[in-house]
MIGUDREN-838851 format. One record per residue (C-alpha): x, y, z; residue in one letter. Coordinates in steps of 0.05 Angstrom, whole numbers, padded with zeros to 5 digits, always signed. Last residue first. Layout:
N
XYZA...
This chain:
424
+02065+02568+02246X+02061+02527+02310X+01990+02501+02304X+01995+02487+02229X+02063+02453+02233X+02039+02412+02292X+01977+02391+02253X+02018+02369+02194X+02066+02329+02238X+02008+02295+02275X+01974+02276+02210X+02040+02248+02185X+02042+02196+02241X+02051+02186+02316X+02097+02243+02336X+02104+02311+02369X+02168+02316+02408X+02177+02369+02462X+02242+02389+02497X+02264+02412+02565X+02334+02441+02573X+02318+02472+02641X+02248+02447+02655X+02187+02493+02662X+02186+02505+02587X+02179+02430+02577X+02113+02429+02617X+02085+02490+02581X+02104+02460+02514X+02069+02395+02529X+02007+02429+02556X+02002+02473+02493X+02011+02411+02449X+01956+02374+02487X+01909+02434+02483X+01921+02440+02407X+01909+02365+02399X+01843+02360+02438X+01841+02290+02469X+01886+02306+02528X+01905+02240+02560X+01964+02243+02608X+02019+02195+02628X+02082+02203+02670X+02052+02206+02740X+02001+02153+02721X+02053+02099+02710X+02075+02085+02639X+02084+02017+02605X+02017+01981+02607X+01981+02048+02615X+02003+02064+02544X+01950+02015+02518X+01895+02052+02556X+01920+02119+02531X+01919+02092+02460X+01846+02072+02468X+01830+02138+02503X+01860+02179+02446X+01818+02144+02394X+01753+02145+02433X+01755+02218+02456X+01716+02249+02400X+01736+02260+02327X+01799+02284+02295X+01873+02297+02309X+01886+02256+02372X+01919+02261+02440X+01964+02222+02487X+02012+02263+02529X+02073+02222+02549X+02119+02251+02602X+02192+02238+02620X+02211+02205+02554X+02261+02151+02534X+02245+02087+02572X+02171+02088+02558X+02177+02112+02486X+02202+02044+02461X+02146+02008+02497X+02096+02056+02466X+02122+02038+02396X+02090+01969+02405X+02024+02005+02394X+02041+02008+02319X+02012+02072+02288X+01988+02063+02216X+01921+02098+02226X+01952+02157+02262X+01970+02162+02335X+01973+02232+02362X+02029+02229+02414X+02056+02291+02448X+02123+02268+02478X+02155+02310+02533X+02230+02301+02540X+02276+02322+02596X+02349+02344+02598X+02349+02346+02522X+02414+02327+02486X+02397+02361+02420X+02432+02321+02366X+02449+02254+02398X+02383+02252+02436X+02338+02273+02378X+02372+02225+02330X+02365+02168+02380X+02292+02186+02393X+02276+02185+02318X+02313+02120+02306X+02276+02086+02364X+02209+02112+02338X+02228+02088+02268X+02240+02017+02293X+02181+02015+02340X+02134+02039+02285X+02096+02105+02278X+02151+02157+02267X+02119+02218+02233X+02168+02265+02268X+02161+02333+02300X+02205+02378+02342X+02193+02431+02396X+02251+02466+02431X+02219+02508+02486X+02231+02563+02471X+02242+02541+02398X+02193+02518+02344X+02182+02465+02291X+02250+02431+02288X+02252+02369+02244X+02254+02293+02249X+02231+02263+02183X+02157+02265+02166X+02165+02292+02095X+02237+02284+02071X+02266+02349+02044X+02333+02351+02008X+02369+02418+02003X+02437+02401+02033X+02438+02332+02000X+02432+02358+01929X+02480+02417+01935X+02532+02375+01970X+02529+02322+01916X+02534+02376+01863X+02595+02406+01896X+02629+02339+01902X+02623+02321+01828X+02609+02247+01821X+02663+02194+01822X+02672+02148+01763X+02634+02112+01708X+02577+02160+01717X+02503+02173+01727X+02467+02109+01747X+02522+02073+01785X+02544+02137+01819X+02472+02152+01837X+02466+02086+01873X+02529+02100+01914X+02502+02168+01934X+02434+02139+01954X+02467+02086+01997X+02512+02138+02030X+02453+02184+02044X+02419+02125+02080X+02481+02119+02124X+02477+02193+02142X+02403+02185+02156X+02418+02130+02207X+02467+02175+02243X+02412+02225+02259X+02383+02290+02234X+02372+02308+02161X+02398+02365+02118X+02461+02328+02099X+02522+02371+02085X+02579+02329+02055X+02643+02338+02094X+02690+02301+02047X+02666+02258+01989X+02718+02204+01984X+02728+02159+01924X+02701+02110+01873X+02696+02050+01921X+02650+02094+01962X+02666+02141+02020X+02621+02193+02053X+02652+02243+02101X+02597+02274+02143X+02560+02339+02156X+02497+02343+02199X+02426+02369+02203X+02393+02437+02207X+02455+02472+02234X+02510+02421+02238X+02527+02360+02279X+02588+02320+02258X+02599+02252+02224X+02674+02243+02215X+02662+02177+02179X+02609+02141+02137X+02634+02081+02096X+02616+02040+02035X+02655+01979+02012X+02649+01949+02083X+02609+01989+02134X+02551+01999+02086X+02551+01942+02035X+02562+01946+01960X+02541+01886+01918X+02556+01886+01843X+02518+01828+01811X+02556+01769+01780X+02495+01725+01791X+02532+01673+01834X+02568+01728+01872X+02503+01767+01885X+02468+01704+01910X+02525+01685+01956X+02533+01755+01984X+02458+01761+01998X+02457+01694+02034X+02515+01713+02079X+02482+01780+02094X+02417+01745+02111X+02452+01698+02160X+02489+01755+02193X+02431+01804+02199X+02438+01862+02151X+02492+01915+02139X+02459+01969+02098X+02454+01953+02025X+02471+01974+01955X+02453+01923+01901X+02476+01923+01828X+02460+01888+01763X+02396+01860+01793X+02368+01792+01775X+02405+01751+01827X+02382+01797+01883X+02314+01762+01887X+02335+01707+01935X+02358+01758+01987X+02288+01785+02002X+02309+01807+02073X+02262+01778+02126X+02213+01828+02157X+02205+01856+02227X+02277+01881+02237X+02273+01921+02173X+02336+01949+02142X+02357+01989+02081X+02362+01953+02015X+02370+01995+01953X+02364+01952+01891X+02385+01964+01819X+02366+01958+01746X+02300+01928+01764X+02263+01871+01728X+02198+01910+01735X+02147+01854+01740X+02192+01806+01777X+02209+01857+01831X+02137+01879+01838X+02114+01808+01850X+02170+01793+01899X+02159+01856+01938X+02085+01843+01946X+02078+01853+02020X+02135+01892+02050X+02117+01952+02007X+02165+01976+01952X+02185+02048+01944X+02195+02050+01868X+02246+02097+01838X+02242+02111+01764X+02303+02131+01722X+02309+02162+01652X+02239+02192+01650X+02190+02199+01592X+02137+02229+01603X+02099+02171+01572X+02145+02116+01601X+02140+02144+01672X+02064+02152+01666X+02054+02081+01642X+02099+02053+01696X+02060+02093+01748X+01992+02066+01724X+02018+01995+01721X+02044+01999+01792X+01978+02030+01815X+01939+01973+01784X+01982+01920+01818X+01977+01957+01884X+01901+01960+01879X+01890+01885+01865X+01887+01849+01799X+01834+01795+01789X+01844+01720+01785X+01897+01680+01747X+01852+01626+01719X+01877+01635+01648X+01809+01658+01622X+01801+01704+01682X+01871+01732+01670X+01854+01747+01597X+01788+01780+01614X+01823+01819+01669X+01877+01843+01622X+01828+01867+01569X+01788+01909+01618X+01850+01933+01653X+01880+01958+01587X+01819+02000+01571X+01821+02028+01642X+01895+02046+01635X+01883+02098+01581X+01826+02128+01621X+01871+02127+01683X+01923+02167+01645X+01872+02217+01618X+01842+02230+01687X+01911+02234+01721X+01935+02282+01666X+01873+02325+01676X+01885+02329+01751X+01957+02349+01738X+02014+02300+01752X+02054+02311+01816X+02122+02347+01809X+02192+02327+01832X+02216+02309+01763X+02156+02262+01756X+02114+02243+01816X+02065+02186+01830X+02036+02165+01897X+02028+02235+01927X+01985+02260+01870X+01946+02195+01871X+01926+02198+01944X+01946+02169+02012X+02016+02147+01992X+02048+02084+02022X+02071+02054+01956X+02108+02116+01935X+02125+02115+01860X+02177+02166+01838X+02200+02187+01769X+02266+02217+01749X+02290+02260+01691X+02364+02271+01701X+02387+02344+01707X+02446+02327+01753X+02412+02364+01810X+02349+02325+01794X+02386+02259+01802X+02415+02281+01869X+02348+02304+01895X+02315+02239+01873X+02370+02198+01907X+02361+02236+01973X+02285+02231+01969X+02288+02156+01954X+02336+02141+02010X+02294+02182+02058X+02230+02147+02039X+02265+02079+02041X+02279+02091+02115X+02252+02023+02136X+02260+01970+02083X+02261+01963+02007X+02276+02011+01950X+02271+01987+01878X+02306+02024+01822X+02275+02019+01752X+02317+02045+01694X+02271+02073+01640X+02240+02051+01574X+02238+01977+01591X+02187+01992+01646X+02136+02008+01593X+02132+01934+01573X+02078+01941+01520X+02019+01945+01568X+02007+01870+01560X+02080+01859+01580X+02069+01903+01642X+02010+01858+01663X+02043+01790+01649X+02095+01789+01705X+02048+01821+01755X+01994+01771+01739X+02044+01714+01747X+02068+01740+01814X+01996+01752+01836X+01975+01679+01825X+01983+01659+01898X+01939+01718+01916X+01880+01686+01880X+01836+01747+01876X+01854+01820+01890X+01795+01864+01906X+01789+01930+01871X+01758+01985+01915X+01827+02016+01922X+01830+02034+01848X+01759+02063+01848X+01774+02104+01910X+01836+02134+01878X+01796+02149+01814X+01741+02182+01855X+01791+02223+01894X+01826+02246+01831X+01759+02269+01804X+01724+02233+01748X+01707+02261+01680X+01650+02223+01647X+01677+02198+01582X+01649+02232+01520X+01602+02189+01481X+01625+02172+01411X
């Protein structure tokens, strides 16, 4: 037997993303059949689906709590840029050898599945379908007790039907309708308060299905939310009891409410009653969410955030304002690939100076964003400095000249990483 040629993680990632989905209307059927052909690996763990803006925080908080309790947990991140970021088990990425072996195991399955789907007229599987199967296979092989899936806006229905989840965490997303019709298959749903018509629909579906629905602001409550070093402390209340003054190592009111959703989910997974307060505090006080608002440097105060959408930009600015109360704000914007130009309108009313820059390449990227920003900012509040380090230096010098001045570096994870590097 010829030995398989060993592929690198990058080659495997590229091969997965080179796959072209066919017959999108057939994707739900493919996604229903694919795990069954694999032997239904999702039946060996409790799948939890997370939907909406802020799902990364909810997942990180829940993962930290499960690990604190010693529960084996897997994580699938739909927005990851590489395989080691996409799939994690017990907080760790799989080794290069494990990725190679796992993909080799899956390749044999894909060959059989595609022949079957072609015969049935279902078309070919796309990248997200393949990644979902890969993660389910890894989680069942480890094995884990719980697996959290950050679900993209597109394909939620397909993934939901494929996994038959044990629970749903619904945050909020002003740009997408809430998938209320799918709640009927989940034993429990925890949710932020949604738009009125969606909330009504969600309640009806949950009641008809006999699913437990817990809603922030109703069965779930955040109170006595106070600022603290590195984040905040808050009282979190669920139907099972009060958790007083829980330390949450994240900034902003929104993060406190996401913590509450994660806490309530953990209760359903781990216990018939209330969780131990000291373990909850330990988990939430040590959680790290890549890209969340954090302090990089003082004198002047310099923060970073990966916010790249209008919704997240607004949340980031609100958290910054309520926590640090800057007298003036300089934003250094290095727009990543996923940056939504509509975020510029949100920034316009909240910052005193916008410095547009970029991480790589020539001037083209920065100049394109600079041109778009000109729709909202007058020339006295807008600069284009293509070199990132020079832009950051200019921003810090400007803020330093203002009593209580502050700098925010934002636009995507690339901006956060570069700020960390420059300011370390």
